[in-house]
N, C-alpha and C positions, 0 to 999 in steps of 0.2 A: 339610383338607380338598380331595378332588380336586374341583378345577373345567376348563372345558374352556381356560382358561390354563394351568394346571397340566401338561395333558398338552401342550399345543401346547409347552411349554419343557421337556419332561421327556424325559433320555434315558437307553436301558437298560441300554449297553454300560459299564462302569468308566470313572470319569477317573482318566486316566493321574498325575497329583500326588498322587492320597489314595490308589489303592489300590495304585500299587506299593510307596510306603513300609508299608503297613498289611500289604500281601499280605508282606512281607519281617519285618515284626517276628511274627507271628504264626506262619510259620511258625518262627522262631527260638522263640517261646515254647514251640508246643507238643513242639518237638526238645528243648527241657531238662525240660517237663514230662512226656517222654516218653508224647505223647498219641500214639495209633499206628492209623494207618486199615488196613485191608486189604482191597482189592479183588479182588474173585473176578467171571468171568464178562467181563471186559474185554474177551474175542474177541469180545462180542458188539455192539461198541461200535462203529459205522459210520463211515468216513473224516470222510463227509460230515454238517453238525448231524441232530440228533434231538430228539425230546423224552420227558425222564427223569420216570417218574413214581412219586413215593418215597413212602413213609409216615411220617410226623412223631411224633417222644414227645419233641423239645424245642425250645425255641423257637430258637434257635441251632445244632438239626440240619442245617443247608444249610452251615454252615462246615463240617463232618464231611465232607461230599461232593466241597465245592471244595476240601480238601486231597486226597483222596482223587483224584479229576481232575486238580490239577493235578501229582500225583503221577504219570500218567499222558502227563500233555503238554497235556491238555486243558484250554477253559477252559466256562463254564457261566454263565448266567442265571437266578436263581429268580424265578417266578411267586410275589408272595406279597397275602395281604388288603390291601383298602383302608385297612383300620382300622389299622395298624403305620404308616400314615403320621401318623396322630397322633398318637404319641409322638414328639415332638422331637427326642431324641439317634439315635430307630431312622432316622427319616425324611430326619436329614443323612447318616449311614454308607448307607441305602440309594438315595439318590439319585447317590450315589457312589460303589458298590459294584457295580452289575451288578442292578439287582431291577427286575423288570414290577409296576405294581401292579393288582389286579386288582376291581372294585367291583359286588359281589352285588343284586338286589336288596332283601334283609336290609338292606345296609348303607344304602342309598342313604334310606331309609324311617326308620330310625335317626337317621340326621345331619338328614331333616328336619324329624321329630316333635320333635326335642330343639332346634331352630332356630324351632318356632314357639311350646312348652309352656316351654321350659327347663329338663326332664326328660326322662329315658328312658319309654317305653311301658311298661308292664307286660304280661305273656306275653299276656292276653286280648286286650287293644287292638289292641297284633302282630297278633296272630293274622288277627281283621278287618278290619288295610289290609293283610296282607298275602294273606288270601283275594280281599280287592276289585283287589288291583295283579293276581295271576297270574288271575282268571276273571272278574272281574268281579262278585264277590255286592255286594251292596245294601249299603248301610253307614249302622248305625243313624241316628238322629235326633240334631242337640242336639252335645255338648261332651263328648271333644278332636276330634272328626271333624271338626264344622262351620269351624274354623279351618284346619285340615289342606286341606281344601277349596277355601275360601274365602280365608283371609287374602293379601294381596298381599307381597312378598317375591322376593327370590330362593334359586332351587333348584338348588343345587348349580351356581351360577355365572350361571347365567339365570334372565333374568325373568320375576317370575312374577303374574298379576294377576288372578287368580281366576276369570276369563272360561273360559278355556279348562278340560275337566275334568281334575282331578292326576293321575288314571291313566294318562293320555295323555303328558303330561307326562312323569312319571316313569318312563314305559316308550320314551320317546324320549331320556330321560337315559342310561338303563342301554344302551340299542341303540349311542348315543354314546362313550359312553366302552368297552363291551365292544369297540367298532371300533377305538378307543384302544389296547387292551391287545394284544389280534390285531396292529395295526399297529407297536407296539414290540417285541413277541415276534416280529415279520419282521425286523426291523432288525439285533434280535440274530442269526439266521440268516443272514440275509443276509453278517454279519460272522464267518460262522462259527463261531459259538458252540454249545455245547449249551443245551437250556434245559430249567428244572426245573419242576414243577409237583407242589402238593400235592392229587391228588382230593379227598381228606378234606375240608379246609377248614380244617381247627383241630388243632392238636395234641393226641395222647391216648394213652393208656399201654400200650394194644393196639392195634390194625389194627381202623378204626371202617368205616361206612360211605362209600362213594364217591357222589362227585355226580359230574354229568355231562359239567363244564366240561373236563376234560383230555382224554377224546376228539373234542369239540367242537373242540378248538386244534390238536391234533393232525390235523385233520380241512384245519381251513383251513390248516394252515401247510404241509401235504406233504411232512410227514416222516415218517419213523417212528419209532413208541412203544414203549419197552421198560420194561419195570415192574422198579421198583428198590426191596428189599428195607436199609433202615439196621438193626442191632442194635448196642445199647449205649450211646446217644445220650445216657440220661439219666446216668448214668454218671461219661461223660466230660466233663461241665461241674461247674463251682462253682454249686451250686443251681440258680438260672434267670437265670444272668448266662452271656455269651461265654464267660468264660473258661474255657481248656482246663485237664481233670485228668488223672493219669496214670492212662490208662485205654485201651483197646482197643475201637476202631470197624469192624464188621464190613459193608462195602457190598457186596451181591448183583447182579448187574445181570443178569436173564432176557432173553430172545431177543423180537426185535422181535413184537410181537402184532398183528394185521390189525384196523384200527379202518374197520368196515362203516357208514359211514354215505353217505347218498343222494348224485352229483355234487351238487345242486341244493342243499344244507343252505347254510345261512349259521349260522355259528354265532355263538350265545348269540342269535341274531334269537326272541323271543319264541313267536315262531305255527311257526316251525321244529323249535321245542325241543317242541311239542307234536303237532307233525305225527308226527314223527320219534322219538317217546319211547319206542318201542317197540326202537327199532335202538341208542339212546342208554345205553338202560338194559343191554342186553347185552353191550353192547363194554364199559360201565362195569365190568360184574359180572364181566367178563373180565380185566380190569385189575389188580383186588380180590384174586382169585384168585391168580393170579398174582405178586402184590405179596406175597400170605401165604403163598405156600410157598418165597420167600425169604428169614423171616425166622427167626431162634430161637425158640424155641417159645413164653416168655416174654412174647413181643410180637408174637403169633398172635391171630387174632378168636376173639372167645371171647362170643359172643350170652351164653351164660347169668351173666358174669360182667362183661359191661360199663358202665365206669364212665358214673357219672351227667352229662350233658353239662354244658356250660357255658351252654345258654338265649343268653338276648339276649346277654350276655358275648361268646358267641363271634362277634358280627357288629360291635359297638364297644366 
């Protein structure tokens, strides 16, 4: 679980003793099984850091991106969902290979609800809590909401005695954690690395709907935003594992896009997200359209054939 202490001790760049041997082993294994990555559009990569916005069709498709960029002599640090750090094996690896955790408001609700009730909220309970957090919509009387609002506990590493409004406490946690994610991304940029983010926020066979985090992060870091389409990843790994298979992944890098957010916009600040919702939505639509144009046909956005979402499982 993410806490202030977790962020204080976390490092976004790879640990040399771990990543060096691992990278070497992965290179040898990929070569042995004829795992190939073709990078097109490398001329669009600036010599300085940038934010790469990619689609996601496999849990470990970032390994294909890392291989492709390694072939170009570039390093990349990936932004990943906070839920991935609840898997001990993944957390161990991600803490040492260069990843940046990003906690969504949905994730914060899920973790706190489970801490209070020992179970996941159902879809209706989650939606009521989310509307309360986002818009201040009133909560129904009684359980399970009363305990969420009143039970003394530790909320994401911070003490909560039920005296302060739960909504304000959770929004404060969101601001803190988002600020920490931006700080970690900035350390990666300062180290000369490219930063990768998935604007969909989930794995999907076809390109889905974009969220506003990518354009906000690019704005906060002050780096170019490049759309990237990755095709072939589902066939390039054994089932849902990170084990490479004999296949070919095509990575197409598009030209930098303009991210037109107001200079005063503060990334992931809830009030600013509402205030600048139009600009964020338009910039995100341009990013997703550009990614779509860089994909093979079978991975492109298809509203009429969009797969069913993962629901709350996508959050935790």
